[in-house]
Structure formats: structure tokens, C-alpha cells
C-alpha positions in Angstrom: -20.5 15.0 -24.9 -21.9 12.0 -26.9 -22.8 12.8 -30.4 -26.4 13.2 -30.5 -26.9 11.2 -33.5 -25.4 8.6 -31.3 -27.5 8.4 -28.1 -30.8 8.2 -30.1 -28.4 4.9 -32.1 -28.6 3.4 -28.8 -32.2 4.3 -27.4 -32.0 8.3 -25.8 -35.0 9.9 -26.0 -35.1 14.5 -26.1 -36.8 16.2 -23.6 -37.7 19.8 -23.4 -37.7 21.7 -20.0 -39.1 24.6 -19.0 -37.4 27.1 -16.4 -37.1 26.2 -13.4 -38.6 22.5 -14.1 -37.4 19.9 -12.4 -34.9 17.8 -14.5 -34.4 15.6 -10.7 -34.2 16.1 -7.4 -32.9 15.5 -4.3 -33.3 11.6 -2.4 -34.7 10.3 -5.9 -32.4 6.8 -7.3 -29.6 7.3 -10.7 -32.1 6.2 -13.8 -30.7 7.9 -16.6 -27.2 9.3 -18.5 -28.5 13.3 -18.9 -27.1 15.6 -21.5 -27.8 19.3 -22.0 -28.9 20.0 -25.8 -29.4 23.6 -24.9 -30.2 26.6 -22.0 -29.1 25.7 -18.2 -29.5 23.4 -15.9 -28.8 24.5 -11.8 -27.5 22.2 -9.5 -28.2 22.8 -6.3 -29.3 22.0 -2.6 -30.3 23.1 0.8 -27.4 23.4 4.1 -29.3 23.8 7.8 -30.4 27.0 7.5 -32.1 27.1 5.0 -29.9 28.9 2.5 -29.0 27.6 -0.9 -26.4 26.1 -1.9 -25.4 25.7 -5.9 -22.7 23.1 -6.9 -23.2 24.1 -10.6 -24.4 25.5 -13.9 -24.7 22.8 -16.4 -24.5 24.7 -19.8 -25.0 23.1 -23.6 -23.3 20.8 -24.4 -22.6 19.1 -21.1 -23.7 15.8 -19.1 -24.1 16.1 -15.6 -25.2 13.6 -12.9 -22.9 10.8 -13.9 -20.8 10.0 -10.6 -24.5 8.9 -8.5 -25.6 6.9 -11.8 -21.9 5.2 -12.1 -21.6 4.8 -8.5 -25.6 3.0 -8.3 -26.8 6.0 -5.7 -29.5 8.7 -5.5 -28.8 11.6 -6.2 -27.0 14.0 -3.3 -28.6 17.8 -4.5 -31.7 18.5 -7.1 -31.4 20.0 -10.6 -34.3 22.3 -12.2 -33.8 24.2 -15.9 -33.0 28.3 -15.2 
């Protein structure tokens, strides 16, 4: 985890999300480093049969979504505040 003060020094933006609000959706370009200050985030996608596949649930003081950011690809899943 990167200290919040360091992120703010590098022009980070703190954003609050409501429950069930999407943070990013599948196939969106990965543009930002994301870190949770409080709460939880669920990362998931759906199988062809419609069944949900939960990849991870991230909690406070964790970052998420870095692999697509560093690979310069779109997000292969979506994340939602829980």
C-alpha cells in the first residue's frame, strides 16, 4: 500500500463510492492506480452460462486492478463497491 499522503502529493484523487457502484467495468481501458481507503470492493465477471465468478474481494488498505494498468490492456472484469 502507498501512503495516502504520498498519493495526494502525486495528484491522486480521493473518491467515495456508494454500495453497488461500479468502479470500473469489463473492457474499459485501465487508466488509474486504485487503492481502497475504507470499505470493500468485489471483482467479478460472468461465465457464458450466466453464473457469477467472483475473482476477489478486496478490503481497506489494499490496491487492485494493477495488472491491466501495467500491461496497457482493458480490464478483464468489473469491480463494484460492496
